[in-house]
TORTIPA-941510 format. One record per residue: chain; residue in one letter; x, y, z of N, C-alpha, C, O in turn; residue number from 1. Coordinates in Angstrom, 2 decimals, m for minus. Atoms other than C-alpha are relative to their C-alpha. Layout:
BEGIN
- cadena residuo n_X n_Y n_Z ca_X ca_Y ca_Z c_X c_Y c_Z o_X o_Y o_Z num
- A A X Y Z X Y Z X Y Z X Y Z NUM .
...
//
This chain:
BEGIN
- cadena residuo n_X n_Y n_Z ca_X ca_Y ca_Z c_X c_Y c_Z o_X o_Y o_Z num
- A M 0.24 m0.40 m1.36 10.55 m19.24 m40.95 1.24 1.00 0.36 2.41 0.65 0.16 1 .
- A S m1.13 m0.95 m0.39 12.62 m16.19 m39.72 0.30 m0.16 1.48 m0.57 m0.29 2.34 2 .
- A R m0.50 0.07 m1.45 14.65 m16.39 m36.59 0.29 1.48 0.43 0.88 2.28 m0.30 3 .
- A E m0.27 m1.24 m0.54 14.72 m13.36 m34.34 1.46 0.06 0.63 1.93 m0.83 1.35 4 .
- A R m1.37 m0.17 m0.53 18.12 m12.08 m33.51 m0.09 0.40 1.43 m0.71 1.41 1.78 5 .
- A K 0.01 m0.34 m1.38 18.64 m12.13 m29.87 1.00 1.07 0.41 2.19 0.82 0.21 6 .
- A E m0.87 m1.09 m0.39 20.19 m8.93 m28.58 0.67 m0.31 1.33 0.05 m0.94 2.19 7 .
- A P m0.57 0.20 m1.29 22.65 m9.01 m25.76 m0.63 0.69 1.07 m1.10 1.80 0.84 8 .
- A Q 0.66 m0.63 m1.13 21.30 m8.20 m22.37 0.87 1.19 0.48 2.08 1.03 0.59 9 .
- A S m0.83 m1.15 m0.43 22.43 m4.73 m21.18 0.08 m0.22 1.50 m0.77 m0.81 2.17 10 .
- A F m0.34 0.04 m1.42 23.97 m4.43 m17.79 m1.09 0.70 0.82 m1.57 0.17 1.82 11 .
- A S 0.95 m0.88 m0.82 21.53 m1.67 m16.58 m1.34 m0.70 0.21 m2.00 m0.46 1.22 12 .
- A N 1.30 0.71 m0.24 18.48 m3.96 m17.09 0.01 m1.06 1.03 m1.04 m1.44 1.56 13 .
- A F m0.09 1.15 m0.96 19.74 m6.66 m14.82 1.00 0.12 1.12 1.51 m0.84 1.70 14 .
- A Q m1.10 m0.34 m0.95 22.06 m4.89 m12.50 m0.17 m0.75 1.37 0.82 m1.20 1.94 15 .
- A E 0.16 0.55 m1.35 20.46 m6.32 m9.28 0.42 m1.47 0.01 0.64 m2.00 1.10 16 .
- A R m0.37 1.39 m0.02 21.36 m9.87 m10.37 1.51 m0.25 0.02 1.96 m1.38 0.21 17 .
- A F m1.53 0.16 0.14 25.16 m9.24 m10.68 0.63 m0.18 1.38 0.44 0.67 2.25 18 .
- A T m0.75 0.21 m1.26 27.26 m10.69 m7.84 1.46 m0.26 m0.42 1.77 m1.11 m1.25 19 .
- A L m1.48 0.26 0.22 31.05 m10.41 m7.85 0.38 m1.40 0.36 0.08 m1.91 1.44 20 .
- A G m0.48 1.29 m0.27 32.63 m13.74 m8.23 m0.91 m1.16 m0.38 m0.55 m2.34 m0.33 21 .
- A K 1.08 1.03 0.31 29.41 m15.52 m9.29 m0.54 0.00 m1.44 m0.50 m1.04 m2.09 22 .
- A L 0.57 m0.08 1.32 27.84 m14.38 m12.54 1.04 0.37 m1.05 1.60 1.46 m1.04 23 .
- A E m0.93 m0.27 1.10 30.05 m14.67 m15.58 m0.71 0.38 m1.31 m1.85 m0.01 m1.56 24 .
- A G 0.61 m0.41 1.18 29.45 m13.12 m18.88 0.41 1.51 m0.25 0.41 2.29 0.70 25 .
- A D m0.19 m1.38 0.41 30.37 m9.85 m20.71 m1.37 0.62 m0.30 m2.09 0.14 m1.17 26 .
- A F 1.19 m0.70 0.15 27.46 m7.44 m20.43 0.37 1.35 m0.56 1.18 2.06 0.03 27 .
- A P m0.35 m1.23 0.57 27.58 m4.49 m22.72 m0.51 1.27 0.80 m1.59 1.32 1.40 28 .
- A I 0.40 m1.37 m0.52 27.58 m0.89 m21.48 0.29 0.94 m1.16 1.20 0.72 m1.96 29 .
- A E m0.14 m0.89 1.03 27.13 2.07 m23.74 m0.16 1.50 0.48 0.26 2.42 m0.22 30 .
- A L 0.34 m1.25 m0.43 26.05 5.03 m21.71 0.79 0.36 1.27 1.17 m0.53 2.03 31 .
- A P m0.79 m0.35 m1.22 27.87 7.10 m18.96 m0.69 m0.52 1.25 0.01 m0.89 2.20 32 .
- A E 0.74 0.56 m1.15 25.13 5.95 m16.50 0.30 m1.45 0.25 0.45 m1.89 1.39 33 .
- A E m0.26 1.37 m0.12 25.79 2.36 m17.29 1.48 m0.26 0.52 1.70 m1.15 1.35 34 .
- A A m1.35 0.08 m0.50 29.60 2.81 m16.78 0.10 0.31 1.43 0.84 m0.32 2.18 35 .
- A S m0.10 m0.39 m1.32 28.98 4.61 m13.60 m0.68 m1.15 0.92 m0.10 m1.54 1.94 36 .
- A D 0.66 1.06 m0.73 26.47 1.90 m12.34 0.98 m1.20 0.13 1.08 m1.83 1.19 37 .
- A A m0.90 1.19 0.00 29.05 m0.79 m13.31 1.10 0.22 0.99 1.37 m0.68 1.79 38 .
- A V m1.18 m0.17 m0.99 31.98 0.71 m11.32 m0.52 0.08 1.47 0.13 m0.40 2.40 39 .
- A I 0.57 m0.07 m1.33 29.74 1.47 m8.34 m0.35 m1.45 0.48 0.04 m1.81 1.59 40 .
- A T 0.33 1.31 m0.33 28.40 m2.09 m8.28 1.26 m0.90 0.31 1.30 m1.63 1.30 41 .
- A L m1.24 0.73 m0.19 31.84 m3.62 m8.63 0.66 0.39 1.29 1.01 m0.46 2.11 42 .
- A A m0.63 m0.52 m1.22 33.32 m1.38 m5.95 m0.76 m0.39 1.30 m0.14 m0.82 2.28 43 .
- A E 0.80 0.32 m1.19 30.40 m1.95 m3.46 0.18 m1.48 0.36 0.05 m1.83 1.53 44 .
- A Q m0.08 1.50 m0.31 30.97 m5.80 m3.76 1.38 m0.42 0.19 1.60 m1.55 0.64 45 .
- A S m1.37 0.31 m0.25 34.77 m5.67 m3.63 0.31 m0.15 1.37 m0.26 0.61 2.15 46 .
- A R m0.39 0.22 m1.30 36.34 m6.96 m0.48 1.50 0.19 0.33 1.93 0.34 1.48 47 .
- A R m1.50 m0.07 m0.27 40.12 m6.74 m1.00 0.71 1.03 m0.80 1.56 1.73 m0.26 48 .
- A I m0.72 m0.86 0.94 41.27 m4.72 m4.02 m0.72 0.60 m1.14 m1.44 m0.11 m1.83 49 .
- A V 0.53 m0.74 1.13 40.16 m2.11 m6.53 1.11 0.63 m0.65 1.89 1.34 0.00 50 .
- A Q m0.97 m0.64 0.84 42.38 m1.06 m9.35 m0.65 0.71 m1.12 m1.52 0.18 m1.80 51 .
- A I 0.70 m0.79 1.06 41.51 1.75 m11.73 1.15 0.54 m0.94 2.12 1.16 m0.50 52 .
- A F m0.79 m0.57 1.11 43.26 2.58 m15.03 m0.84 1.03 m0.71 m1.92 0.70 m1.20 53 .
- A T 0.89 m0.96 0.54 41.96 5.80 m16.37 0.76 1.17 m0.64 1.88 1.48 m0.24 54 .
- A R m0.59 m1.16 0.60 42.72 8.76 m18.55 m0.10 1.16 0.86 0.93 1.80 1.10 55 .
- A E 0.06 m1.19 m0.79 41.35 11.48 m16.37 m1.04 m0.09 1.15 m1.58 0.93 1.56 56 .
- A L 1.08 0.21 m0.93 38.96 10.04 m13.80 m1.24 0.66 m0.39 m1.72 1.54 0.32 57 .
- A D 1.24 m0.47 0.52 35.92 10.79 m15.84 m1.06 0.27 1.02 m1.51 m0.66 1.68 58 .
- A S 0.85 m0.44 m1.01 33.59 12.70 m13.66 m1.43 m0.69 m0.24 m2.12 m0.92 0.76 59 .
- A D 1.26 0.74 0.23 30.45 10.97 m15.31 0.02 m1.39 0.56 m1.03 m1.97 0.81 60 .
- A V m0.13 1.40 m0.48 31.81 7.60 m14.06 0.46 m0.02 1.45 m0.09 m0.79 2.23 61 .
- A Y m0.67 0.10 m1.30 33.86 8.21 m10.95 m0.29 1.09 1.12 0.11 0.94 2.27 62 .
- A D 0.30 m1.08 m0.89 32.55 11.46 m9.36 m1.35 m0.09 0.65 m2.24 0.72 0.37 63 .
- A N 1.32 m0.02 m0.67 29.70 10.39 m7.17 0.19 m0.64 1.39 1.10 m1.43 1.61 64 .
- A Q 0.01 0.33 m1.45 29.04 9.78 m3.44 0.00 m1.62 0.17 0.73 m2.15 1.02 65 .
- A R 0.17 1.46 m0.13 28.17 6.07 m3.82 1.37 m0.73 m0.30 1.83 m1.65 0.38 66 .
- A F m1.28 0.71 0.49 31.32 5.14 m5.62 1.11 0.41 1.02 1.94 m0.44 1.35 67 .
- A V m1.02 m0.45 m0.89 33.51 7.23 m3.23 m0.15 m0.77 1.33 0.83 m1.24 1.90 68 .
- A R 0.19 0.75 m1.29 31.87 5.60 m0.12 0.48 m1.47 m0.18 1.11 m2.02 0.71 69 .
- A A m0.40 1.37 0.12 32.42 2.12 m1.62 1.51 m0.13 m0.03 2.05 m1.06 0.56 70 .
- A L m1.45 0.03 m0.09 36.10 2.88 m2.26 0.53 0.23 1.35 1.47 m0.46 1.74 71 .
- A S m0.38 m0.29 m1.39 36.50 4.30 1.22 m0.08 m1.28 0.76 0.89 m1.64 1.42 72 .
- A F 0.26 1.20 m0.74 35.01 1.09 2.66 1.08 m1.08 m0.40 1.68 m1.72 0.46 73 .
- A V m0.98 1.04 0.33 37.27 m1.18 0.62 1.42 0.37 0.51 2.16 m0.49 0.99 74 .
- A A m1.37 m0.43 m0.42 40.42 0.88 1.44 0.21 m0.26 1.48 1.33 m0.59 1.87 75 .
- A R m0.11 0.11 m1.36 39.74 0.65 5.13 m0.41 m1.37 0.58 m0.29 m1.62 1.78 76 .
- A R 0.63 1.32 m0.43 38.26 m2.85 5.31 1.01 m0.79 0.83 0.71 m1.12 1.98 77 .
- A T m0.86 0.71 m0.65 41.42 m4.69 6.24 1.44 0.60 m0.17 1.63 1.46 m1.03 78 .
- A P m1.31 m0.54 0.18 45.16 m3.97 6.66 0.58 m0.38 m1.42 1.49 0.28 m1.92 79 .
- A T m0.56 0.44 1.29 45.77 m5.84 3.35 m0.82 0.52 m1.15 m0.48 0.21 m2.29 80 .
- A S 0.83 m0.50 1.07 43.07 m4.05 1.34 0.85 1.05 m0.88 1.75 1.74 m0.38 81 .
- A E m0.70 m0.98 0.87 44.29 m1.98 m1.63 m0.95 0.69 m0.86 m1.93 0.09 m1.30 82 .
- A V 0.63 m0.74 1.02 42.94 0.76 m3.79 1.15 0.74 m0.77 1.83 1.61 m0.23 83 .
- A Q m1.06 m0.55 0.86 45.29 1.68 m6.61 m0.61 0.67 m1.24 m1.45 0.10 m1.94 84 .
- A I 0.58 m0.82 1.13 44.55 4.38 m9.21 1.24 0.40 m0.87 2.23 0.94 m0.38 85 .
- A L m0.95 m0.46 1.06 46.62 4.95 m12.44 m0.71 0.97 m0.82 m1.71 0.65 m1.47 86 .
- A V 0.73 m1.13 0.82 45.69 8.24 m14.07 0.99 0.61 m0.96 2.11 0.94 m0.57 87 .
- A Q m0.77 m0.60 0.94 47.07 9.61 m17.22 0.18 1.53 0.01 1.26 2.10 m0.14 88 .
- A D 0.06 m1.44 m0.18 46.00 13.21 m16.83 m0.89 0.37 1.20 m2.12 0.36 1.07 89 .
- A P 0.79 m0.31 m1.24 44.89 14.19 m13.26 m0.56 1.38 m0.01 m1.52 1.62 0.72 90 .
- A K 0.42 m1.40 m0.11 44.44 17.93 m13.94 m1.52 0.26 m0.06 m2.05 1.01 0.76 91 .
- A P 1.47 m0.30 m0.05 40.77 17.88 m14.91 m0.68 m0.34 1.29 m1.54 0.43 1.73 92 .
- A A 0.48 0.42 m1.19 39.96 15.97 m11.76 0.44 0.95 1.08 m0.37 1.35 1.92 93 .
- A I m0.51 m0.86 m1.17 42.10 18.11 m9.51 m0.63 1.36 m0.04 m0.93 1.94 1.00 94 .
- A N 0.55 m1.39 0.15 40.70 21.39 m10.94 m1.50 m0.02 0.11 m2.08 1.06 0.09 95 .
- A S 1.45 0.00 m0.07 37.06 20.23 m10.65 m0.59 m0.34 1.38 m1.80 m0.57 1.47 96 .
- A N 0.46 0.39 m1.29 36.79 19.47 m6.92 m0.58 m1.39 m0.03 m1.54 m1.64 0.71 97 .
- A H 0.45 1.39 0.14 36.28 15.75 m7.88 m0.04 m0.74 1.36 0.95 m0.73 2.09 98 .
- A L 0.20 0.67 m1.26 34.93 13.72 m4.93 1.13 m1.07 0.29 1.57 m1.28 1.42 99 .
- A L m0.99 1.11 m0.20 37.46 10.91 m5.56 1.33 0.65 0.41 2.04 0.08 1.25 100 .
- A I m1.25 m0.74 m0.38 40.39 13.47 m5.32 m0.09 0.33 1.55 0.90 0.23 2.28 101 .
- A E 0.07 m0.32 m1.37 39.02 14.51 m1.93 0.23 m1.24 0.85 0.85 m1.17 1.91 102 .
- A L m0.16 1.32 m0.77 38.93 10.87 m0.75 1.48 m0.33 m0.02 2.02 m0.72 1.01 103 .
- A C m1.43 0.30 0.10 42.50 10.39 m1.99 0.78 0.90 0.97 1.74 0.45 1.59 104 .
- A Q m0.69 m0.91 m0.98 43.56 13.44 0.09 m0.23 m0.48 1.47 0.68 m0.36 2.28 105 .
- A Q 0.33 0.46 m1.32 41.82 11.97 3.23 0.66 m1.29 0.34 0.96 m1.51 1.51 106 .
- A L m0.43 1.26 m0.30 43.16 8.52 2.89 1.27 m0.36 m0.75 1.37 m1.36 m1.47 107 .
- A T m1.32 0.16 0.70 46.71 8.89 1.67 0.66 m1.32 0.24 1.33 m1.87 m0.64 108 .
- A S m0.71 1.32 m0.42 47.88 5.75 3.49 m0.81 m1.22 m0.63 m0.30 m2.33 m0.70 109 .
- A Y 0.77 1.19 0.42 45.12 3.59 2.01 m0.32 m0.03 m1.46 m0.59 m1.09 m2.02 110 .
- A I 0.19 m0.05 1.41 44.63 4.79 m1.51 1.19 0.57 m0.72 1.59 1.71 m0.49 111 .
- A K m1.18 m0.39 0.72 47.56 4.96 m3.83 m0.26 0.51 m1.40 m0.92 m0.20 m2.17 112 .
- A V 0.14 m0.56 1.35 47.60 7.12 m6.94 1.29 0.27 m0.65 2.19 0.87 m0.06 113 .
- A R m1.18 m0.26 0.77 50.18 7.19 m9.63 m0.40 0.56 m1.31 m1.48 0.27 m1.84 114 .
- A R 0.13 m0.50 1.34 50.54 9.09 m12.83 0.63 m0.94 m0.99 1.79 m1.32 m0.80 115 .
- A V m0.44 0.88 0.95 50.95 6.88 m15.77 1.34 0.40 m0.66 1.55 1.55 m1.03 116 .
- A S m1.35 m0.30 0.68 54.53 6.58 m17.24 m0.28 0.41 m1.44 m1.25 m0.01 m2.08 117 .
- A D 0.11 m0.47 1.32 55.08 8.33 m20.47 m0.18 m1.07 m1.05 m0.81 m0.87 m2.09 118 .
- A D 0.13 1.14 1.04 55.34 4.95 m22.24 m1.38 m0.41 m0.32 m1.64 m0.96 m1.39 119 .
- A Y 1.31 0.35 0.14 51.64 4.50 m21.68 m1.01 1.09 m0.10 m2.21 0.84 m0.03 120 .
- A L 0.86 m1.22 m0.08 50.24 8.00 m21.85 m1.05 m0.07 m1.20 m2.15 0.49 m1.07 121 .
- A L 1.03 m0.03 1.11 48.48 7.32 m25.24 m0.93 m1.30 0.06 m1.72 m1.56 m0.84 122 .
- A A 1.02 1.20 m0.09 46.69 4.09 m24.01 m1.44 0.54 m0.02 m1.79 1.36 0.83 123 .
- A P 1.33 m0.49 0.14 43.09 4.68 m25.09 m0.99 m0.67 1.00 m1.98 m0.04 1.39 124 .
- A D 0.96 0.67 m0.79 41.38 2.09 m22.88 m0.07 0.42 1.46 0.84 1.08 1.98 125 .
- A E 0.17 m0.27 m1.46 40.04 2.39 m19.30 m0.51 m1.26 0.59 m1.22 m2.01 m0.07 126 .
- A F 0.66 1.13 m0.72 39.20 m0.25 m16.82 0.09 0.14 1.50 0.93 0.86 2.03 127 .
- A L m0.01 0.19 m1.45 38.37 m1.01 m13.17 m0.09 m1.48 0.21 m0.87 m2.22 m0.39 128 .
- A L m0.01 1.51 m0.38 39.21 m4.38 m11.61 m0.44 m0.03 1.44 m0.11 0.84 2.24 129 .
- A A 0.49 0.16 m1.39 37.50 m5.60 m8.48 0.42 m1.42 0.42 0.02 m2.38 m0.24 130 .
- A D m0.44 1.19 m0.60 39.12 m8.36 m6.41 0.55 m1.06 m0.96 0.49 m2.27 m0.73 131 .
- A K m0.68 0.75 1.02 40.87 m9.63 m9.46 m0.86 m1.11 m0.68 m0.34 m2.09 m1.22 132 .
- A V 0.95 0.83 0.61 37.70 m11.38 m10.71 m0.96 0.77 m0.95 m1.24 0.33 m2.07 133 .
- A G 0.91 m0.85 0.77 35.37 m8.67 m11.97 0.66 1.27 m0.58 1.71 1.72 m0.12 134 .
- A F m0.56 m1.11 0.71 35.94 m5.75 m14.28 m1.07 0.80 m0.82 m2.09 0.28 m1.27 135 .
- A M 0.75 m0.83 0.97 34.46 m2.86 m16.22 1.12 0.43 m0.99 2.18 0.90 m0.59 136 .
- A Y m1.07 m0.39 1.01 36.36 m2.24 m19.51 m0.59 0.85 m1.07 m1.63 0.51 m1.63 137 .
- A R 0.43 m0.82 1.10 35.97 0.53 m21.99 1.21 0.02 m1.10 2.38 0.19 m0.75 138 .
- A K m0.96 m0.06 1.09 37.82 0.44 m25.33 0.73 1.26 m0.20 1.89 1.28 m0.61 139 .
- A S m0.52 m1.35 0.12 38.34 4.15 m25.33 m0.66 0.97 1.07 m1.85 0.91 1.36 140 .
- A Y 0.57 m0.94 m0.84 37.97 6.91 m22.88 m0.83 1.05 m0.69 m1.38 1.91 0.00 141 .
- A L 0.77 m0.92 0.82 36.25 8.86 m25.69 m1.37 m0.41 m0.11 m2.22 0.41 m0.49 142 .
- A T 1.40 0.51 0.03 33.14 6.64 m25.52 m0.22 m0.74 1.19 0.71 m0.93 1.97 143 .
- A Y 0.36 0.82 m1.15 31.37 4.62 m22.96 m0.27 m1.38 m0.33 m0.68 m2.17 0.53 144 .
- A E 0.16 1.31 0.44 31.16 1.59 m24.99 0.99 m1.02 0.61 2.20 m0.81 0.52 145 .
- A G m0.91 0.96 m0.63 32.58 m1.45 m23.17 m0.85 m1.18 0.55 m1.95 m1.44 0.08 146 .
- A V 0.64 1.12 m0.66 31.64 m4.43 m20.98 0.28 m0.01 1.50 1.28 0.51 1.99 147 .
- A V m0.20 0.30 m1.47 31.20 m5.33 m17.35 m0.12 m1.52 0.19 m1.00 m2.18 m0.37 148 .
- A N 0.07 1.41 m0.31 31.89 m8.77 m16.08 0.32 m0.24 1.48 1.30 0.27 2.01 149 .
- A F m0.17 0.15 m1.46 31.53 m9.93 m12.50 0.72 m1.33 0.35 0.99 m1.58 1.52 150 .
- A N m0.74 1.21 m0.33 33.27 m13.27 m12.74 0.84 m0.62 m1.22 0.48 m1.62 m1.84 151 .
- A S m0.92 0.55 1.04 36.09 m13.78 m15.23 1.35 0.16 0.42 2.01 1.11 0.03 152 .
- A P m1.41 m0.13 m0.54 39.36 m14.46 m13.38 1.06 0.01 m1.10 2.07 0.70 m0.95 153 .
- A S m0.97 0.01 1.04 41.19 m15.22 m16.66 0.03 1.48 m0.71 1.10 2.04 m0.92 154 .
- A K m0.04 m1.27 0.63 40.19 m11.96 m18.29 0.50 1.10 0.98 1.25 2.01 0.60 155 .
- A A m0.44 m0.92 m1.06 40.71 m10.06 m15.04 1.54 m0.17 0.23 2.24 0.80 0.55 156 .
- A Q m1.47 0.16 m0.35 44.20 m11.61 m14.63 0.70 0.66 m1.14 1.73 1.26 m0.87 157 .
- A R m0.77 m0.74 0.99 45.25 m10.24 m18.00 m0.02 1.53 0.19 0.98 2.23 m0.02 158 .
- A L 0.10 m1.47 m0.31 43.98 m6.77 m17.11 0.85 0.30 1.23 1.48 1.36 1.26 159 .
- A D m0.83 m0.21 m1.15 45.72 m7.11 m13.74 1.43 0.02 m0.38 2.16 0.87 0.13 160 .
- A E m1.42 m0.02 0.52 49.06 m7.97 m15.52 0.32 1.34 m0.69 1.38 1.94 m0.49 161 .
- A V m0.23 m1.34 0.60 48.65 m4.87 m17.62 0.11 1.04 0.97 1.06 1.82 0.92 162 .
- A F m0.03 m0.94 m0.99 47.84 m2.80 m14.72 1.31 0.02 0.83 1.90 1.08 1.02 163 .
- A N m1.21 0.12 m0.81 50.81 m4.05 m12.61 1.29 0.44 m0.78 2.21 1.05 m0.23 164 .
- A E m1.12 m0.36 0.78 53.20 m3.61 m15.51 0.12 1.53 m0.01 1.19 2.08 0.21 165 .
- A I 0.08 m1.47 0.02 52.11 0.06 m15.81 0.29 0.57 1.39 1.05 1.53 1.50 166 .
- A W m0.20 m0.47 m1.34 52.02 0.54 m12.04 1.51 m0.01 0.40 2.03 0.90 1.04 167 .
- A N m1.44 0.13 m0.44 55.59 m0.64 m11.60 0.95 1.02 m0.65 2.03 1.28 m0.11 168 .
- A I m0.87 m1.05 0.59 57.03 1.99 m13.98 m0.53 1.37 0.16 0.08 2.31 m0.36 169 .
- A S 0.54 m1.26 m0.13 54.79 4.82 m12.96 0.37 0.53 1.35 0.89 m0.19 2.21 170 .
- A S m0.39 m0.64 m1.41 55.25 7.26 m10.03 m1.02 0.86 0.48 m1.94 1.25 m0.24 171 .
- A A 0.91 m0.83 m0.63 53.46 9.30 m7.64 m0.04 1.37 m0.73 1.01 1.87 m1.11 172 .
- A D 0.05 m1.25 0.70 52.20 12.51 m9.26 0.28 1.20 0.93 m0.38 1.29 1.96 173 .
- A P m0.28 m1.13 m0.90 53.68 15.74 m7.71 m1.27 0.75 0.32 m1.43 1.13 1.48 174 .
- A E 1.34 m0.58 m0.29 50.18 17.33 m7.97 m0.76 m0.60 1.12 m1.33 0.10 1.96 175 .
- A F 0.75 0.65 m1.07 48.66 14.70 m5.77 0.80 0.22 1.34 0.17 0.41 2.38 176 .
- A R m0.79 m0.06 m1.07 51.60 14.96 m3.37 m0.31 1.47 0.66 m0.53 1.61 1.87 177 .
- A L 0.32 m1.33 m0.49 50.98 18.77 m3.09 m1.24 0.10 0.73 m1.34 0.79 1.75 178 .
- A L 1.38 0.00 m0.63 47.36 18.15 m2.25 0.03 m0.63 1.37 m0.81 m0.31 2.21 179 .
- A H m0.07 0.73 m1.35 48.39 15.91 0.73 0.62 0.90 1.08 0.50 0.55 2.25 180 .
- A I m0.75 m0.81 m1.00 50.35 18.65 2.52 m0.91 0.73 0.84 m0.47 1.46 1.73 181 .
//
């Protein structure tokens, strides 16, 4: 008797069931649309904090109205809300009229952007954390393979520690400052 191998459920097939802080499990993502859907869903459900660590704000993932609206809502929700973005190379986003850059220009007091310190410029992975419990994680900015998890405080805490370590030694990017004038 042969057993059928059970394939992991993809995120895009069951997206409507995902609730931040409730459903645990790593769900694979492989396509740009899945990565984009994952960050949108996480951001729309976030209530306090969104943290992004990215190579260059991949336009296939972060450059869309729904995501920008969700981040705007999180940023303005309460005085203690935070949106923090660590970017290794902001030039592609700055040069392409990226919607997220426009939002950062409008909400300079609410959304903080820093350029990654030289010590971490070669870090290949990318991630978005939502309320320190959910995340989308890609092993490399060169592919869209990764996972999304809506309730893993322990894994999210490890990513949060990495994010904060990098955040603390990074600085505001002069190119973003010029945009705010």
